[in-house]
N, CA, C and O atoms as CSV, one atom per row, in Angstrom:
chain,resi,resn,atom,element,x,y,z
A,1,MET,N,N,-222.538,-67.177,123.887
A,1,MET,CA,C,-221.685,-67.742,123.160
A,1,MET,C,C,-220.729,-68.564,123.825
A,1,MET,O,O,-220.191,-68.180,124.863
A,2,PRO,N,N,-220.443,-69.819,123.232
A,2,PRO,CA,C,-219.602,-70.481,124.025
A,2,PRO,C,C,-218.205,-70.309,124.184
A,2,PRO,O,O,-217.556,-69.812,123.264
A,3,ARG,N,N,-217.695,-70.640,125.182
A,3,ARG,CA,C,-216.249,-70.305,125.677
A,3,ARG,C,C,-215.328,-70.354,124.668
A,3,ARG,O,O,-214.647,-69.369,124.382
A,4,GLN,N,N,-215.220,-71.647,123.967
A,4,GLN,CA,C,-214.331,-71.813,122.736
A,4,GLN,C,C,-214.279,-71.002,121.934
A,4,GLN,O,O,-213.205,-70.569,121.518
A,5,VAL,N,N,-215.786,-70.473,121.390
A,5,VAL,CA,C,-215.724,-69.161,119.975
A,5,VAL,C,C,-215.055,-67.894,120.854
A,5,VAL,O,O,-214.288,-67.152,120.242
A,6,LYS,N,N,-215.337,-67.615,122.334
A,6,LYS,CA,C,-214.782,-66.538,122.761
A,6,LYS,C,C,-212.830,-66.660,122.446
A,6,LYS,O,O,-212.046,-65.890,121.890
A,7,ASP,N,N,-212.672,-67.858,123.045
A,7,ASP,CA,C,-211.145,-67.862,123.107
A,7,ASP,C,C,-210.669,-67.994,121.697
A,7,ASP,O,O,-209.509,-67.668,121.447
A,8,ARG,N,N,-211.424,-68.425,120.784
A,8,ARG,CA,C,-211.112,-68.544,119.224
A,8,ARG,C,C,-210.982,-66.898,118.830
A,8,ARG,O,O,-209.933,-66.505,118.319
A,9,ALA,N,N,-211.807,-66.198,119.025
A,9,ALA,CA,C,-212.080,-64.719,118.777
A,9,ALA,C,C,-210.634,-63.914,119.214
A,9,ALA,O,O,-209.862,-63.406,118.400
A,10,GLN,N,N,-210.442,-63.924,120.835
A,10,GLN,CA,C,-209.298,-63.851,121.376
A,10,GLN,C,C,-207.991,-64.213,120.645
A,10,GLN,O,O,-207.126,-63.360,120.451
A,11,ILE,N,N,-207.873,-65.387,120.277
A,11,ILE,CA,C,-206.727,-66.065,119.474
A,11,ILE,C,C,-206.317,-64.611,118.533
A,11,ILE,O,O,-205.479,-63.740,118.766
A,12,VAL,N,N,-207.252,-64.766,117.435
A,12,VAL,CA,C,-207.357,-64.127,116.461
A,12,VAL,C,C,-206.881,-62.489,116.604
A,12,VAL,O,O,-206.028,-61.895,115.946
A,13,HIS,N,N,-207.750,-61.981,117.708
A,13,HIS,CA,C,-207.139,-60.553,118.007
A,13,HIS,C,C,-205.637,-60.650,118.759
A,13,HIS,O,O,-204.798,-59.774,118.549
A,14,LEU,N,N,-205.422,-61.554,119.469
A,14,LEU,CA,C,-203.989,-61.516,119.855
A,14,LEU,C,C,-203.143,-61.607,118.535
A,14,LEU,O,O,-202.150,-60.885,118.445
A,15,ASN,N,N,-203.454,-62.393,117.578
A,15,ASN,CA,C,-202.355,-62.563,116.210
A,15,ASN,C,C,-202.403,-61.300,115.637
A,15,ASN,O,O,-201.372,-60.690,115.354
A,16,ALA,N,N,-203.482,-60.870,115.448
A,16,ALA,CA,C,-203.436,-59.262,114.966
A,16,ALA,C,C,-202.764,-58.395,115.505
A,16,ALA,O,O,-202.327,-57.453,114.844
A,17,GLN,N,N,-202.471,-58.557,117.188
A,17,GLN,CA,C,-201.654,-57.655,117.740
A,17,GLN,C,C,-200.397,-57.913,117.872
A,17,GLN,O,O,-199.722,-57.439,118.786
A,18,SER,N,N,-199.819,-58.907,116.724
A,18,SER,CA,C,-198.590,-59.196,116.765
A,18,SER,C,C,-197.960,-60.306,117.503
A,18,SER,O,O,-196.803,-60.702,117.356
A,19,TRP,N,N,-198.957,-60.816,118.407
A,19,TRP,CA,C,-198.487,-61.937,119.398
A,19,TRP,C,C,-197.783,-63.140,118.568
A,19,TRP,O,O,-198.306,-63.324,117.469
A,20,TYR,N,N,-196.913,-63.823,118.819
A,20,TYR,CA,C,-196.329,-65.165,118.268
A,20,TYR,C,C,-197.254,-66.407,118.675
A,20,TYR,O,O,-197.699,-66.497,119.819
A,21,VAL,N,N,-197.477,-67.197,117.856
A,21,VAL,CA,C,-198.206,-68.252,117.909
A,21,VAL,C,C,-197.901,-69.013,119.414
A,21,VAL,O,O,-198.729,-69.432,120.223
A,22,GLU,N,N,-196.776,-69.031,119.471
A,22,GLU,CA,C,-196.050,-69.797,120.746
A,22,GLU,C,C,-196.590,-69.088,122.198
A,22,GLU,O,O,-196.868,-69.698,123.231
A,23,LYS,N,N,-196.648,-67.798,121.998
A,23,LYS,CA,C,-197.124,-66.966,123.165
A,23,LYS,C,C,-198.445,-66.835,123.254
A,23,LYS,O,O,-198.982,-66.433,124.286
A,24,ILE,N,N,-199.133,-67.178,122.125
A,24,ILE,CA,C,-200.650,-67.381,122.360
A,24,ILE,C,C,-200.975,-68.614,123.156
A,24,ILE,O,O,-201.691,-68.629,124.158
A,25,ALA,N,N,-200.344,-69.703,122.578
A,25,ALA,CA,C,-200.684,-71.298,123.030
A,25,ALA,C,C,-200.478,-71.032,124.755
A,25,ALA,O,O,-201.301,-71.298,125.631
A,26,GLN,N,N,-199.020,-70.382,124.935
A,26,GLN,CA,C,-198.924,-70.654,126.322
A,26,GLN,C,C,-199.909,-69.709,127.204
A,26,GLN,O,O,-200.237,-70.038,128.343
A,27,HIS,N,N,-200.350,-68.521,126.597
A,27,HIS,CA,C,-201.415,-67.668,127.125
A,27,HIS,C,C,-202.656,-68.610,127.424
A,27,HIS,O,O,-203.210,-68.475,128.515
A,28,PHE,N,N,-203.086,-69.475,126.602
A,28,PHE,CA,C,-204.463,-70.149,126.531
A,28,PHE,C,C,-204.041,-71.302,126.908
A,28,PHE,O,O,-204.989,-72.080,127.019
A,29,HIS,N,N,-202.611,-71.968,127.266
A,29,HIS,CA,C,-202.424,-73.167,127.805
A,29,HIS,C,C,-203.002,-74.265,126.745
A,29,HIS,O,O,-203.699,-75.216,127.100
A,30,CYS,N,N,-202.693,-74.056,125.656
A,30,CYS,CA,C,-203.075,-74.988,124.753
A,30,CYS,C,C,-201.890,-75.254,123.629
A,30,CYS,O,O,-200.870,-74.566,123.583
A,31,HIS,N,N,-202.174,-76.369,122.716
A,31,HIS,CA,C,-200.893,-76.842,121.959
A,31,HIS,C,C,-200.885,-75.655,120.791
A,31,HIS,O,O,-201.928,-75.110,120.431
A,32,VAL,N,N,-199.353,-75.268,120.153
A,32,VAL,CA,C,-199.540,-74.572,119.201
A,32,VAL,C,C,-200.322,-74.765,117.904
A,32,VAL,O,O,-200.890,-73.840,117.324
A,33,GLN,N,N,-200.312,-76.011,117.499
A,33,GLN,CA,C,-200.745,-76.416,116.439
A,33,GLN,C,C,-202.311,-75.822,116.430
A,33,GLN,O,O,-202.804,-75.213,115.480
A,34,THR,N,N,-203.176,-76.214,118.045
A,34,THR,CA,C,-204.781,-75.441,118.061
A,34,THR,C,C,-204.496,-74.115,117.695
A,34,THR,O,O,-205.211,-73.665,116.799
A,35,VAL,N,N,-203.593,-73.340,118.181
A,35,VAL,CA,C,-203.669,-71.871,117.693
A,35,VAL,C,C,-203.634,-71.394,116.237
A,35,VAL,O,O,-204.337,-70.516,115.737
A,36,ARG,N,N,-202.511,-72.269,115.542
A,36,ARG,CA,C,-202.463,-72.221,114.121
A,36,ARG,C,C,-203.615,-72.883,113.429
A,36,ARG,O,O,-203.873,-72.381,112.334
A,37,GLN,N,N,-204.406,-73.931,113.815
A,37,GLN,CA,C,-205.851,-74.185,113.219
A,37,GLN,C,C,-206.704,-73.338,113.282
A,37,GLN,O,O,-207.482,-73.073,112.365
A,38,THR,N,N,-206.666,-72.669,114.644
A,38,THR,CA,C,-207.693,-71.599,114.555
A,38,THR,C,C,-207.609,-70.529,113.735
A,38,THR,O,O,-208.629,-70.069,113.221
A,39,LEU,N,N,-206.454,-70.028,113.523
A,39,LEU,CA,C,-205.960,-69.055,112.485
A,39,LEU,C,C,-206.023,-69.303,110.937
A,39,LEU,O,O,-206.108,-68.401,110.103
A,40,TYR,N,N,-205.976,-70.449,110.705
A,40,TYR,CA,C,-206.357,-70.997,109.119
A,40,TYR,C,C,-207.804,-70.917,108.983
A,40,TYR,O,O,-208.318,-70.547,107.927
A,41,SER,N,N,-208.650,-71.331,110.258
A,41,SER,CA,C,-209.954,-71.470,110.248
A,41,SER,C,C,-210.279,-70.014,109.814
A,41,SER,O,O,-210.933,-69.713,108.815
A,42,TRP,N,N,-209.729,-69.156,110.706
A,42,TRP,CA,C,-210.296,-67.432,110.768
A,42,TRP,C,C,-210.093,-67.257,109.081
A,42,TRP,O,O,-211.045,-67.093,108.318
A,43,ARG,N,N,-208.635,-67.326,108.639
A,43,ARG,CA,C,-208.227,-66.954,107.057
A,43,ARG,C,C,-209.054,-67.613,106.224
A,43,ARG,O,O,-209.394,-66.930,105.258
A,44,ASP,N,N,-209.653,-69.088,106.276
A,44,ASP,CA,C,-210.155,-69.603,104.895
A,44,ASP,C,C,-211.640,-69.182,105.183
A,44,ASP,O,O,-212.352,-68.664,104.324
A,45,GLN,N,N,-212.041,-69.446,106.450
A,45,GLN,CA,C,-213.826,-69.309,106.600
A,45,GLN,C,C,-214.169,-67.949,107.410
A,45,GLN,O,O,-215.318,-67.790,107.824
A,46,GLY,N,N,-213.219,-67.011,107.624
A,46,GLY,CA,C,-213.685,-65.771,108.330
A,46,GLY,C,C,-214.752,-66.408,109.646
A,46,GLY,O,O,-214.663,-67.541,110.119
A,47,LEU,N,N,-215.635,-65.465,110.010
A,47,LEU,CA,C,-216.231,-65.478,111.399
A,47,LEU,C,C,-216.596,-66.852,111.598
A,47,LEU,O,O,-216.326,-67.376,112.679
A,48,GLY,N,N,-217.382,-67.736,110.374
A,48,GLY,CA,C,-217.843,-69.002,110.572
A,48,GLY,C,C,-216.657,-70.132,111.144
A,48,GLY,O,O,-216.855,-71.289,111.514
A,49,GLY,N,N,-215.641,-69.536,111.093
A,49,GLY,CA,C,-214.275,-70.701,111.107
A,49,GLY,C,C,-213.843,-70.828,112.660
A,49,GLY,O,O,-213.015,-71.579,113.176
A,50,LEU,N,N,-214.710,-69.808,113.253
A,50,LEU,CA,C,-214.279,-69.790,114.877
A,50,LEU,C,C,-215.663,-70.409,115.716
A,50,LEU,O,O,-215.774,-70.392,116.942
A,51,TRP,N,N,-216.726,-70.979,114.713
A,51,TRP,CA,C,-217.749,-71.841,115.658
A,51,TRP,C,C,-217.267,-73.268,115.022
A,51,TRP,O,O,-216.605,-73.639,114.053
A,52,GLU,N,N,-218.063,-73.934,116.256
A,52,GLU,CA,C,-217.882,-75.570,116.082
A,52,GLU,C,C,-218.456,-76.141,114.909
A,52,GLU,O,O,-219.590,-75.809,114.564
A,53,THR,N,N,-217.699,-77.074,114.179
A,53,THR,CA,C,-218.445,-77.744,112.908
A,53,THR,C,C,-219.245,-78.941,113.055
A,53,THR,O,O,-218.658,-79.805,113.705
A,54,PRO,N,N,-220.318,-79.239,112.684
A,54,PRO,CA,C,-221.010,-80.329,112.994
A,54,PRO,C,C,-220.072,-81.634,112.916
A,54,PRO,O,O,-219.157,-81.818,112.113
A,55,HIS,N,N,-220.562,-82.595,114.053
A,55,HIS,CA,C,-219.834,-83.682,114.362
A,55,HIS,C,C,-220.381,-84.938,113.273
A,55,HIS,O,O,-221.557,-85.042,112.922
A,56,PRO,N,N,-219.253,-85.869,112.821
A,56,PRO,CA,C,-220.191,-86.502,111.806
A,56,PRO,C,C,-220.581,-87.605,112.558
A,56,PRO,O,O,-220.091,-87.932,113.639
A,57,GLY,N,N,-221.674,-88.297,111.827
A,57,GLY,CA,C,-222.483,-89.441,112.502
A,57,GLY,C,C,-223.897,-89.082,112.869
A,57,GLY,O,O,-224.040,-87.994,113.426
A,58,ALA,N,N,-224.918,-89.784,112.659
A,58,ALA,CA,C,-226.220,-89.438,112.966
A,58,ALA,C,C,-226.205,-89.430,114.369
A,58,ALA,O,O,-225.774,-90.282,115.145
A,59,GLN,N,N,-226.942,-87.931,114.669
A,59,GLN,CA,C,-227.759,-87.634,115.910
A,59,GLN,C,C,-228.546,-88.675,116.551
A,59,GLN,O,O,-229.297,-89.459,115.971
A,60,ARG,N,N,-228.295,-88.610,117.872
A,60,ARG,CA,C,-229.101,-89.530,118.547
A,60,ARG,C,C,-230.474,-88.692,118.790
A,60,ARG,O,O,-230.579,-87.490,119.030
A,61,ARG,N,N,-231.618,-89.787,118.643
A,61,ARG,CA,C,-232.853,-89.199,118.323
A,61,ARG,C,C,-233.522,-89.817,119.517
A,61,ARG,O,O,-232.887,-90.779,119.948
A,62,TRP,N,N,-234.820,-89.489,120.290
A,62,TRP,CA,C,-235.646,-90.027,121.287
A,62,TRP,C,C,-236.407,-90.734,120.371
A,62,TRP,O,O,-236.422,-90.047,119.350
A,63,SER,N,N,-237.153,-91.916,120.175
A,63,SER,CA,C,-238.322,-92.242,119.342
A,63,SER,C,C,-239.478,-92.250,120.221
A,63,SER,O,O,-239.389,-92.107,121.440
A,64,GLU,N,N,-240.764,-92.448,119.470
A,64,GLU,CA,C,-242.023,-92.282,120.224
A,64,GLU,C,C,-242.097,-93.467,121.382
A,64,GLU,O,O,-242.646,-93.444,122.484
A,65,ALA,N,N,-241.588,-94.167,120.939
A,65,ALA,CA,C,-241.751,-95.642,121.708
A,65,ALA,C,C,-240.957,-95.611,122.677
A,65,ALA,O,O,-241.219,-96.175,123.739
A,66,ASP,N,N,-239.592,-94.786,122.413
A,66,ASP,CA,C,-238.645,-94.700,123.874
A,66,ASP,C,C,-239.534,-94.127,124.843
A,66,ASP,O,O,-239.702,-94.680,125.929
A,67,LEU,N,N,-240.282,-92.752,124.443
A,67,LEU,CA,C,-240.789,-91.873,125.167
A,67,LEU,C,C,-242.066,-92.476,126.014
A,67,LEU,O,O,-242.276,-92.168,127.187
A,68,ASP,N,N,-242.741,-93.217,125.388
A,68,ASP,CA,C,-243.812,-94.304,125.956
A,68,ASP,C,C,-243.333,-95.204,126.947
A,68,ASP,O,O,-243.834,-95.284,128.068
A,69,TYR,N,N,-242.182,-96.013,126.472
A,69,TYR,CA,C,-241.597,-96.702,127.801
A,69,TYR,C,C,-241.490,-96.075,128.711
A,69,TYR,O,O,-242.301,-96.254,129.619
A,70,LEU,N,N,-240.249,-94.886,128.884
A,70,LEU,CA,C,-240.143,-94.172,129.824
A,70,LEU,C,C,-241.223,-93.538,130.828
A,70,LEU,O,O,-241.035,-93.423,132.039
A,71,GLU,N,N,-242.445,-93.124,130.106
A,71,GLU,CA,C,-243.695,-92.665,130.940
A,71,GLU,C,C,-244.409,-93.896,131.576
A,71,GLU,O,O,-245.083,-93.767,132.598
A,72,SER,N,N,-244.248,-95.072,130.956
A,72,SER,CA,C,-244.910,-96.168,131.320
A,72,SER,C,C,-244.077,-96.599,132.717
A,72,SER,O,O,-244.742,-97.033,133.658
A,73,CYS,N,N,-242.589,-96.476,132.849
A,73,CYS,CA,C,-241.976,-96.810,133.974
A,73,CYS,C,C,-241.849,-95.530,134.607
A,73,CYS,O,O,-240.889,-95.556,135.378
A,74,LEU,N,N,-242.407,-94.465,134.592
A,74,LEU,CA,C,-242.581,-93.549,135.694
A,74,LEU,C,C,-243.701,-93.659,136.286
A,74,LEU,O,O,-243.734,-93.155,137.409
A,75,ARG,N,N,-244.933,-94.303,135.797
A,75,ARG,CA,C,-246.144,-94.506,136.141
A,75,ARG,C,C,-245.954,-95.581,137.250
A,75,ARG,O,O,-246.324,-95.303,138.390
A,76,LYS,N,N,-245.442,-96.696,137.003
A,76,LYS,CA,C,-245.336,-98.059,137.597
A,76,LYS,C,C,-244.322,-97.564,139.226
A,76,LYS,O,O,-244.818,-97.990,140.269
A,77,GLU,N,N,-243.396,-96.972,139.320
A,77,GLU,CA,C,-242.592,-96.485,140.171
A,77,GLU,C,C,-242.531,-94.868,140.293
A,77,GLU,O,O,-242.502,-94.027,139.394
A,78,GLN,N,N,-242.522,-94.727,141.571
A,78,GLN,CA,C,-242.411,-93.520,142.212
A,78,GLN,C,C,-240.977,-93.088,142.582
A,78,GLN,O,O,-240.569,-92.568,143.621
A,79,ARG,N,N,-240.279,-93.464,141.386
A,79,ARG,CA,C,-238.978,-92.754,142.026
A,79,ARG,C,C,-238.068,-91.965,140.736
A,79,ARG,O,O,-238.294,-92.073,139.530
A,80,THR,N,N,-237.076,-91.219,141.341
A,80,THR,CA,C,-236.625,-90.376,140.515
A,80,THR,C,C,-235.531,-91.441,139.650
A,80,THR,O,O,-234.762,-92.285,140.110
A,81,TYR,N,N,-235.827,-90.984,138.025
A,81,TYR,CA,C,-234.827,-91.291,137.203
A,81,TYR,C,C,-233.958,-90.381,136.634
A,81,TYR,O,O,-234.410,-89.448,135.969
A,82,ASN,N,N,-232.485,-90.562,136.846
A,82,ASN,CA,C,-231.309,-89.629,136.180
A,82,ASN,C,C,-230.836,-90.308,134.850
A,82,ASN,O,O,-231.234,-91.405,134.459
A,83,LYS,N,N,-229.908,-89.481,134.192
A,83,LYS,CA,C,-229.015,-89.917,133.032
A,83,LYS,C,C,-228.157,-90.615,133.696
A,83,LYS,O,O,-228.070,-90.223,134.860
A,84,ALA,N,N,-227.369,-91.637,133.398
A,84,ALA,CA,C,-226.415,-92.343,133.870
A,84,ALA,C,C,-225.317,-91.893,132.919
A,84,ALA,O,O,-225.378,-91.656,131.713
A,85,CYS,N,N,-224.126,-91.826,133.913
A,85,CYS,CA,C,-222.934,-91.198,132.587
A,85,CYS,C,C,-222.136,-92.431,132.812
A,85,CYS,O,O,-221.107,-92.627,132.165
């Protein structure tokens, strides 16, 4: 389970334990609005509100031509290729 989902579940739990939003934000070193947004998501969507939503836009995908090109490069040169950041 991703750390953010665990943190959101803990935020909901602390709120149920009568912690104030400001105290929860201080505990998690985040903004008060982040805590409020988590609680609203929990209220409106239930358990599903704790998970990340898909980001807009098309997902990047490797085409067959891209993979063929990379394989040909690897055959020509005997060096290691890493993802550039």
